[in-house]
N, C-alpha and C positions, 0 to 999 in steps of 0.2 A: 487495435485492441478488439478482442472477440466479444460477441454479445454476452457470453457466459461471464467474461471478466467484468464487463460493464454492470451486469446484474449483481455480481458480488460486491462491487464498489457501492452501488446504490443501497444494497441491503446493509452493508457495514455502516454507511452514513446514517441510515434510519435507526439502526441499533444503537450507535454511539451517541447520536445527537437528537434523536426523536424528531427528525424532520418529516414533514408530510411528503406525499408522493410528488406534488408539484414543486416543493422546495428542493427536494432531492434532484429531480430532473433538471431544474434550473441551475443548480450547482454543478452537476455533472456536465451539462452543456458548456457552462462557463469554464470549467476546468479543461475540457477538451479544446476549447478555443485558445486558452492560454498555453496549453501544451503545443499546439500547432505554431504559435507565435514565438515560443521560447527558443533562445539560442543556447541556454545553459541551465543547469540544475541549481547553480549557486544562489540565485535570488530566493528560490523556494527553500533551499536548505538553510540559508541564513535566517529566514523567518521562523523556521522550526526551531533552530538552535536558540534563538532569542526568546521564544515564547512557550516552549514545551519543556516539560520535566523529562528526566531520564526514563521514567515509567511510560510516559506518553510516546516518547521516541521508540521505545521497544514495541509498543502497541502498533505504531505505524509500520514497523518492519514486519510484524506478524500479519497485519492486514495486507501488506504487499505480497507476502508469501501466499496468503489466501487467494488473492486476485490472480497471481501467477499460476496457481494450481486449479483455478476455476474450471479450466478445460481438461483437467486430469492429466496434464502434461507439464513437466518442468523444463522449459526451454533454457538452454545454456546462456542465452543472451539475457533472458529475464533474470536468471540467477546472478549473472555478472552485474546487472544494473542494481539489483537489490543489495548486493554486496558493496558496491560502490557507494550507494546512498547510506547504508549502515555505517560505513567507514567515515563518510562526511559528517554524519550525525554523532559520531563518537560512540556508537553502540558497540559494546564489546563483542568480539567474535563469538564467545560462548553464547551470548544472548541471540546473536544472528542464527547460530546453529540450533539452539533450543526452539526458536520460533519456527524454523523450517521443519524440525522434527515434530513439533506439536501439530502443525497443519497437516503434515503427511499422515500422522497417526489419526487425526480427526477424519480425514478424507478416507482412510482405510476402513473406518467404522461405519461409513455411510452406505 
């Protein structure tokens, strides 16, 4: 994961949850550690399915697009991963596409 992508993750966490810089860094570090140890997406997906609304799931997908485009490049593997997660979260394809287009439009205006 690039520094630009990590920066976008941290900014999104602060924006959504009003975390301090220290809280954000601790959570990012913990998430990176869990990612290194994970063998599957399914435990993470199950938690989201059980505890998040449809709107929150769509926001997660939009945030993922924002992270993927943080370096101004959309890698085909990142796109495939976001698509897979959107499918696992039962996010409709139209919402997957809308989120992608919204991020591309926002990035084009910067």
